[in-house]
N, C-alpha and C positions, 0 to 999 in steps of 0.2 A: 705682441702680446695679443690682439683682438683675434689673432689666428687661433689663439687657445681659448679665449675668452667664450667666442662665439659657440662651437661644439660644447663646450660647458653648460652654456645656456639652454640649449636644446636639450642636454642630457638631464639638467635639473628638470627642465620641464617635463619630459618623457618620465623621468623616476616619479613625479608627484603626481601625474595622471593616472600612472599605474597602482599607485598607492591609493588613490582615491576610487579606482575601478579595482576591486579584487580578483584574483583568480578565484575559481569555483570549483569545489570536488564535492559530488554528490554519491553518497555511497549507500547502494540498496541491496537489503539482504533478502532472501526468499522465504517466505511462510512462517514468520516469527512475530509473536506479539511481543510486550515488554517485559520478556522473560531475560532480564538482565539484572544484575547485582544493583546498579543504580537504581533501579526501579522497585528494589526490595525484594527480589526474589533469593531467598536464602541458598537456593540448589545450583543457581547460575554460577559460572567460572568465567565471567568477563571484566577483566582487569583493564583493558584496552579501552573497552569502549565505555567502562565506567570512569577511567581518565579522562576520556572525551567530554563526558558530561561535568566532570568536575573543572575541567577547564572552560567550559560554554555554559549553555542553556538547556535546560531539559525542560520538554513539555509535557506535563502528566497527563491531559486529557486530550490525545491527539489521535486522529482518526482517517481513513481512509474513506471514500464514497462508495466502493465496491471491493469485496475481499477474496477476488480472484486476480491473477497475475497480469493478464492481457489489459482488461479493462483498468485496473489499477495505475499501471504503468501508463496508458493512453490518458488517464486524468491528469497526473501531475506532469507529464511533459506538454501536454496541450493547455493546462490548467481550467479544462472545461470537464463537466460532469459526464459521465458515460453516454446517457440519452442525449447529451447536445452533441458529441463528438463522434458517436456512432459504433464505437469498440465496446459493444455489449456482450461481448462473450470472449473465448480465447482464440488467438491467432491462429493456432495449429487446427481450429475448427472453421476456418475461413470467414470468422468475423471480422470486419475493419472499420476503418474511420468512413464517415459518409464522403468525406472530401480530400484527395491526398493532398491539396495545398492548405489545409487547416494550421494557421500559424502555430507554431510550437516552441520551444525552448532553442532548439537549434536554427531555424530561421529567423529568430527573433533577435539572437545574440552574434550570430555571424556578421552581419551588417554593421554591427558596434565594433567590429574588429577582433572578435573573440575567436581563439583558435580550439575547435569544438572536439570532443572524441567521445567514444563510446568503447568500453571494455565489458564483454560479457554479452548476453542474449538482449535484443531490442524487445521482442515479443509483443510488435504492435503492426498492424496492416494498413496501409502499404510501408514497407521498410523504406520506399523512395520519398516519403513524406519526411524523412529526416536524414539530410544531407551531411552528415557529420565529416568533419575534416579526416577524421581517422576513426578506424573501427578494427576491433581486433577481438579474438574468442568470441565469435558470434554464436556458438552453440550453448544450449544449456548446461551443459557439464554435470548433469545429475548424479553419472557416477564417479565425479571427482577425480577424473583420470588426469585432469590438468590441476596444478598445485599453486599454492599462493607466489611461489616464486615465478610462475608463468604469468599471473596477473601483474606482479610487479615490474617483471621485465617490460612488459607492454607499457605501462604506465611510464615508464623512464625512458621508454622509446617516444611516446608521446610528447613528453616534457620536452625531451630535445627538439622534436619537429616544431614545437610551438615558440623555441627562441625566445624574442623578447616580447612577446605578444602575450596580452591576457588569455586565459584559456579557462576553457568550461570541460571538465572531465567526469563523466559519469562511470562508475565502476559498479559492476553487478556481481554480486558473490552468489553461488549456489546452496549454500546453506541458509536456512535449516530445512528446505526441500526434500520431499520423499525421493530415493530411499532414505530412512534415518540410518547412515553409515556410522557404527561404531567408532571407527578410526580410519582414516586415509590420508596416504602420505605421511605417516607417523605422529598425525595430529587426531584429537590431541594427545599428548604425550602419557598422561595419566587418564584411563576411562573411567566414567561413573557407571555403576549397574544399578539395577532396580530396588537393591536393597538399601541404597543412599539417597534414593529419591522419593517425592510423593507425587501423586497424580495433581494436575492442574484442578483447582477447586471447580471450575467451571464444567468439567467434563461429565461429572457424575457417577461414572464407575469406576471400579478398581478391581485389579488382580494382578496376581505374580507376572502375569506374561504384559499386560499392560504397562506395569512400571518398568519393565524392561523397554519397552519402546519408550516409553517417557525418559529413562535415562539414555536412550540414544539421540532423542531430542536434543538434551542437553549437552551431549557429548558433539553434536551438529553445533550447538550454541557456542561452546568453548573453540572449536575448529575455526568459526566464523570470526571468532575475537582475534584469535592468532592472525589470521588473514588481514583483517583492520589493522593490528598493530605493524604488521611487517610493510603495508601501503603507506600508515602514517610516516613509519621511519624512514622510508625511502624520499617521502616529501619533506619531510625536515631535513635530509642530506642535501637537497637541492637549494636550500635556503631561501626558499618561498613560503614556508610553514605560517610565518606571521602575516602575510599578506594573501591569505588564503580564506575564504568562506568556504566552511566546512558542513555540509547537512548529512546527517546520518537517518535513513528510515527503514523499516521494514515494509515491504511493498504489501502486507496483510497480515492477519493472524494465523495461527498455527494450524496445520492440518490434524487437527482431533476433533470429536463430537462438538458440534455447536461452535465451531470455530470457520476455519476457512468455507468461503462460499455461502456463509450465512449472512443475516443483517444483524444477529445476537453481538454484543459488546466484543467477545473473544474472537470474532473475525475481523471485527472494523478497527479495534483500538491497537497501535503500535507504538514501538519507540521512535522517538523524534527528538534528535539532538542536535543543536546548532552551536559550532565554535567559530567566532569571529573576532579575533583579539582585538582589543581596544574601543568594543562594540557593545559589551555586556560585561556584568561581573560573573567572574568565574565561579562556577557552582550555583548559579540562578536556577530558579525552578517555576514555572508558571503553570498556573490552573485553568484558564482560559480555555474554550473550545477551539482547537486547531485542526487543521485538516492538510492532506497533501495538496490539495488545490490552492493553497498558500504559498506553495514552493515557487510557482513560475512568478508571481506578482513580486515575489521577496527576492528574485534573482534579479530580475529587470530592474527593481529600484536600487538594487546594489551596484549594477552595471551602468547605470546613469541612462538606461532605456526607459522611453515613456510605456507606461503599463496600461494595455488596452482597457477601454472601460467594459468591455463586454466580458471581462473574466469575473466569474462569481468568487475567486478567491480574495484573500487580503494580504497585503505585504506584512510581514511579521516584524518588522522593524520596531514599531510603537511597543513593541513586547519586551525589546531587549534591555530597557531599563527598569530599574524596580519601580518606576511609578505605576501608579493605576491606571487602567484605561476605560475612559467611560463608555466608550460606544463600539463595543466590539459585539460579536455574532451573539445571537441568543441561541439559534439552533444549528446542529449538524445535520446532513441527509445522506441516505444510502439507500443502494438498490441492489439487488439479485436477479439474475435470471437463471442462475445455475450453469452459467457459462457454455455448456456445449448440451447436444440435444439428447444426451443419454443422462442427464440431470436436471433437466429443465425445470425450472419454478419460478414465477415471479413474484417479490417482495419487495416492498418498500419500508423506511425506518424514518423516524424524526427523533431527536433527543434534545433535551436542554440541560442545564447541570444537573437535573435531577432524575427528570422522568422520560421514558423512552415510550414510543409508540410504534409497533409493527402493522403493517397493511397486507393482509394477502386478498389480492382482487378474485383469485379463482379459490374462495375458500370451500374446505371441505373436500377439496381432491388431493391426492397423491403427492407430497414433495419429495421429488427423486433426490434433492440434495442430502434429507435426512436419512431415504433408504441407503444411500452410499456409506454410510456412518453406521447404522443401526439394523441392516438387512443383510446378512451373510450370502443371500442368494442373490442379491443385487449384481450385474457386472462388472460396477466399477465401485464396490465394495473395497474399502482401503485397511491397510494393517493397522492404524491406530483406532479404527471402528470397534464398536462394541460387540462383541459376539453373542449368542444367544445364552451362554451359561453365565456370562456376566452381567448380561442385561437382567436375569433371574435374581441377582443378589441386590439390586438397587433399590433405594428407597422409594415408599409412595410417592413422596415429592419428584423425585427424579424422574419415575416413570411415567408420572402425569405430564411432565415437561417433554419427556420424548414422544409421547403421543402426539401432545399438541403440535411438536415440532414437524411429526410425520405427515398428520394430517391438520392444518392450522386452522383457526378461526379466522374471520375477517379480519378482526381488529386483536393484538395484544397489547398490553400496558404494564410498566413495570416500574417501580419506584427504586431507582439504582443505589439511592443512598442506603435504604434497609436491606436491597436486596439486589446487590453488586452483579449476581450470577445470573438474573432472570428466572428464578424458579417459579417464583408465584405471580400469576396473571390476575391483575385486578382490572380488566377491561370491563366485567360485568359487576362491579362495585359499584352501588349507587354513590358511596361517599369520593369517588374518583371521577364522579361524571363531568364535572366542568374542566377536569385537567384532561381528561380524553377530548372532549368536544374542542378545547382549545388546541391540542395537539393534531386533531383530524383538520381543523380548518387550517391550521398553518401547514401542515403537509399539503394540503390541495392546494392553496396559493402559491406556494413554492413550485409545484409541479406545472402550473399553471403559466407561472411566471417564467418557468425556464422552458417552455415549450415541449412538456415531456409528452413524446408519442403514446405512451401507455395511458395515458388519462383518458383516452378515446377508446372506450372498450373493442371496437370492432378492430383496432391496432393490436391488443393485446391478444385476443381471440385467434387473428390472423398468425399472429407470432408463433403461438402456444400450438396451433395447429400444425403449422410448418416444421415446427421443433418436433412434435409427437410423431409425424409420419417420416422423420427420419432418425428414429432412434438408433436403427442398425448400422449408422454412421458410412454407409457406402459413399455420401459424398465426400469424403476424406481423399477419396481415390480417384474422384470425378473432375476431369480437367475442366476449367471453365465455370465450375459450380459457383453460383453467390445466392445468399440468402435474399429473398424479397425485400427484406425491411430496409436493406441499403436504399433502395429507390423510393418505397412507400412511405418510410418514415421521414426521409430526407424532404418527400414533395409535401408531407404533411406541418413538416415544421415551417418550410416556406410560406403555406398556406396560413399558419396559426404561430406567428412570429410573438 
């Protein structure tokens, strides 16, 4: 009899341990804000993601600390701001972490017994800093030559390899990154056209051409939703769905004017959905300010791993209940450097529940990020950008905002309650002087407390000088090239902890 009881005891102990320590599925999409049905977008066709929100928790006010792929991913993988981890630009342009041994989701979960996997691009340097047990489809797949079935097949292979171990899997889908493909692999089955959609309200310009671009963005979102649906169906078939913590995020906002690459709301605000059966009421919505920096501490707490005190994010578990939380964050912070030499411009932002401040340390200079959306002669002008004939038709309010974006003042201030799309700058309005000063002081304190190298203008000037000297981007083909900030900023931070 004991021969049967002893194995049973061990089996029950293992089962309980695994139930207490969930599997983790992190789904990341490219270049999309909260253009989902569950977020109130009437043109979105996203039933699977909407169902995920209906079965879990949706964060209404969720943000990234940097609205370009590599820095955004480095932030949620390491739990650190870009100026803290060093990935302040695109990996494809040789930006990288300061230290390859920076603790991250892989190196923190693996010692706890998690089988770790990545499907899709990593896009953070050096890749050796992330020793996943399993990796597949490492390319960006922006042309969608691989389909949902390819990603799902790799996920199933990963789950087979995980066996009885708890696992962490990050799946990174290519939609809705440019090019906005109307259809790929037969998806979506029914496409939308420009006659069926309207422009995103924060873009400012409108035309028949832009509405066709907009429609194809929504087609990308519909295809993304199909891919997510197939992945979740496959997970359900493994029998592990109810023991899996699922988090879905977009890596930053959409690539339209005043979106990706900026510190405007459209670049920073993302969809953020969590499903963890038994831990939250289905269909919950929270309005607190949350950030992708909260992902790593949330996962560590769920896995029973000690959360490093050095992480600036917060575990999200206190928000999983319906109860109020008294001591949550007051501000969220973000920055941009433009992410590569051809688009360089440094800005910072801070926002509370109502007001948003943007600081441009090199006020009055050309913002190359803006030019890539508003100047058709810019070498990196993008298709969703505004062409001269389209710009000629915008309202005076929008034109003022475009000019302010192209050559920014030192400070911009917006009332997000009354002006959610950031058209009217209140920075010079005496009625808002106290609010402006409060946000300036809070931004400075944050940058000081997190040892931001850019707070020292000599670092900022040296960084910009090197970027502007390399706008031909010949460095991309130069073996052994590295940006000098990797050493100078790291040294500065060590001397100014």
